[in-house]
N, C-alpha and C positions, 0 to 999 in steps of 0.2 A: 377544386377539390371536391371529391365525392366522399360522402360519409355513409358507412353501412355498418349494421350489426355484424359481429363475426358469425353468429348463427345464421344470418342470412346469406353471407358469402358461402358458408358451408352448404346451404340449400342450393345456391347457384352451382356449385362444383358438383353436387349430387345430380342435379338436373343434367349438366353437361356429360357426366359419366353415363347416366341412364340413357341419354339420347345418342351417344357415340354409336356409330361413326357419322352421324348427322350433326350438323351444327345446331346447338340449342339457341334460344333467343328469348328476349323478355324486354320489359319496360320497367323503369324506375321512377317512382313518383314521390312528391313531398307534399304534405299538407301545408296550410298557411303558417302554422306555428312550428313546423318540424324541420329540424336540421338533418335528420337521418332519413335516407331514402327507403321507401317501401318497394319490395319486389313484386312483380307480376309476371309469372312464367307465361309464355306465349307459345302457341303452336307454330313450328316453322313450315310454311305451306310451299317452300321452294320446289320440292318434288312434284307437287300437284301442278304448279305453274309450268314446270319443265315438261311434264307429260302432256299438258294442253297445248304448249306453244314453245317448242324447243328453240325456234329461231330467236325469239326475244328473251327467252330464259334458258340460255345454253348450259348454265351450271346446275349441279344437283345440290342436295342438302349437305353433301360432303364438303363443298367448297363455297356455299353461299346460304344465307337465310333471308326469309321474307315473311314479315309479320302480317297477317291478315289485316288489311285496311280497317275492316269493321271492328276488330278486336282493338286496333290501335285507337280508333276514334272513341270506342266505348270506355277504355281505361283512362286515356288522357282527358277526355270529356268529363268523366266522373271526378277526376282530380281538380280540374279547373272549376267545375260547379261548386266544389267544396272549398274553393278559394286557394287551391294548391296549384301544382304545375308538373310538367314532365321534367323530372330531374335527370333523366338519362336512359340509356339503352344498354343492353348487354347481349353478347353472343359468344360462342366458342369457336376456336380455331382447331381443326382437326389435324393431328400428327405434324404440327409445325408450331413455332413459337407464337406468343401473343404480340401482335403488332397492329397498327392501324393501316390497313391495305388500301390501295387505290380504289378497290371496289367499295370498301367501307366508306371511304370519303365520298365517292361518287353517290352512294345511297344516302348519305347525310345531308347532301346539299340540296338547295332549292332547284326548281326546274331551270333557272337561269344559270346555276352552277357558281354563283359568286359568294353566297352566304349560306350557312347551314340552316335547315328547316327549324332547328331548335338550338339557337346560338348559345344558350346558357346550359345546355345538356352536357353530361359527361358520357362517355362511351367506354364501357368496361369490356375488355377482351379476355376471355378465359383461354387456356390452352390445355388441350388434352392430347397427349402423345402417347400412343400405344396403350390406351385406356388408364393412363396415369395423369393426375392433375399436375400441371407445370405452373410456373409463376405466371400471374396475371399482370395485365397493364391496363392503365386508365388514361383516357385522352379527352381533351376538351378543345374548343375552337380558341385560337390565339388570334384575336382581331389584328393586332399589330403585324404578326407574321403572315396573316391570311392563310392559316393552315391549321391542322390539328397538331397539338403538342401533348407529350405526356404529362400528366398531372398526378398528384397524390391521391391515393385511396386510403382514407382514415377508417380503421376498424375499430369499433367500439364494442365493449362486452356487454 
């Protein structure tokens, strides 16, 4: 389960709308004593990667996201140095429902492809269809099923 403040979900939805028709993305962290995730909006560098190397990065930001590895390291490193952790990641889907795609799964997995890089992290997928916020879904690694499964997103006021 992932816990977010309602106002933070509203911020994520506003980010997704502002970045439409590109996918938005970001990182969720928790401090050592926190149960509620903190959001960190990130820049989607997928278009930059696509322009530099379309063979390896065939998708554009309309159908993919890529968080700059330096930004990822900085945000998660700061959380871990403070005794916290990466609680999850989020991104938007453009003009389609929220679901955990095969691409999402591939990106979440280790180089070996058998375990997620962050096995305790939640993955929140927002949906923006025709510039309208649609229902979101949250996913987490199910060790027993060896796949990602939908989990609850608890919103707190």
